[in-house]
C-alpha positions as CSV (number, residue, x, y, z in Angstrom):
1,X,-2.0,8.7,-8.2
2,X,-2.9,5.7,-6.7
3,X,-6.6,4.4,-7.4
4,X,-8.9,4.3,-4.5
5,X,-9.8,1.0,-4.6
6,X,-5.9,0.2,-3.4
7,X,-7.2,1.7,-0.7
8,X,-9.9,0.1,0.4
9,X,-8.0,-3.4,0.2
10,X,-5.5,-2.5,2.0
11,X,-7.4,-0.8,4.8
12,X,-10.1,-4.8,4.3
13,X,-6.4,-6.3,4.4
14,X,-5.2,-4.3,8.0
15,X,-9.0,-5.2,9.4
16,X,-9.1,-9.0,8.9
17,X,-5.7,-9.7,10.0
18,X,-6.5,-7.7,12.7
19,X,-9.7,-9.3,13.6
20,X,-7.8,-13.0,13.1
21,X,-4.9,-11.9,15.1
22,X,-7.1,-10.9,17.6
23,X,-9.9,-14.2,17.8
24,X,-6.4,-16.6,17.6
25,X,-4.2,-15.2,20.0
26,X,-4.3,-15.5,23.7
27,X,-1.1,-13.3,24.6
28,X,-2.4,-9.8,25.8
29,X,0.1,-7.5,24.0
30,X,-0.3,-10.1,20.3
31,X,-4.5,-9.0,21.0
32,X,-3.4,-5.5,21.7
33,X,-1.8,-4.7,18.7
34,X,-4.6,-6.6,16.6
35,X,-7.0,-3.6,18.1
36,X,-4.6,-1.5,16.8
37,X,-4.3,-2.9,13.6
38,X,-8.3,-2.5,13.1
39,X,-8.2,0.8,14.4
40,X,-5.2,1.6,11.6
41,X,-8.2,0.3,9.5
42,X,-10.7,2.7,10.1
43,X,-8.2,5.2,9.8
44,X,-7.4,4.5,5.9
45,X,-10.7,3.9,5.3
46,X,-11.7,7.6,6.5
47,X,-9.3,9.3,4.8
48,X,-9.8,7.2,1.8
49,X,-13.8,8.0,1.7
50,X,-13.4,11.6,2.6
51,X,-11.0,11.7,-0.6
52,X,-14.0,10.3,-2.7
53,X,-16.9,11.9,-1.8
54,X,-15.1,15.4,-0.4
55,X,-11.6,15.5,-2.6
56,X,-11.5,19.4,-0.7
57,X,-12.6,18.3,2.7
58,X,-11.2,17.6,5.5
59,X,-13.7,15.9,7.7
60,X,-12.3,12.3,7.3
61,X,-8.6,13.9,8.4
62,X,-10.2,15.7,11.6
63,X,-12.0,11.9,12.3
64,X,-8.6,10.2,11.6
65,X,-7.0,12.4,14.4
66,X,-10.3,12.0,16.6
67,X,-9.5,8.2,15.9
68,X,-5.7,8.8,16.4
69,X,-6.3,9.7,20.2
70,X,-9.2,7.6,21.0
71,X,-6.4,4.8,20.1
72,X,-3.9,6.0,22.1
73,X,-5.9,6.5,25.0
74,X,-7.3,3.2,25.2
75,X,-3.6,1.5,24.3
76,X,-2.2,4.0,27.7
77,X,-5.5,2.3,29.6
78,X,-4.9,-1.4,27.4
79,X,-1.6,-1.2,29.1
80,X,-1.9,-0.6,32.1
81,X,-4.2,-3.3,32.5
82,X,-1.8,-5.3,31.0
83,X,0.7,-4.3,33.9
84,X,-1.6,-4.8,36.8
85,X,-2.6,-8.6,35.5
86,X,1.0,-9.7,34.9
87,X,1.5,-8.2,38.1
88,X,-0.7,-10.4,40.0
89,X,-1.2,-13.4,38.0
90,X,3.2,-13.4,37.1
91,X,1.1,-14.2,33.0
92,X,-0.2,-12.0,29.9
93,X,-2.1,-15.0,28.4
94,X,-5.5,-14.6,28.7
95,X,-6.3,-18.5,30.4
96,X,-4.7,-17.5,33.1
97,X,-6.8,-14.7,34.2
98,X,-9.9,-16.8,33.9
99,X,-9.4,-17.7,37.4
100,X,-10.4,-13.6,39.0
101,X,-12.7,-13.7,41.7
102,X,-15.3,-11.3,42.1
């Protein structure tokens, strides 16, 4: 059996890699992937805390499924926005969309 601390360490590592990737990247796709890493870290944390506090309960697993569904919807919307930005500006860099007019 894997100790619960390993799950927390993996979750923290994924979270900080995702935050670092989001802050340092200027490509919209790379930023979206970084956000997905953060959401996966949250999913691992929900499942680990559920096993720690309520070994027989399924609340953490249901919350994980809910977060996965929200992440899928968020990814679909974000990819649609990125495609439209690319069509208009011919670039997927954050710097290129700073010129948008109101």
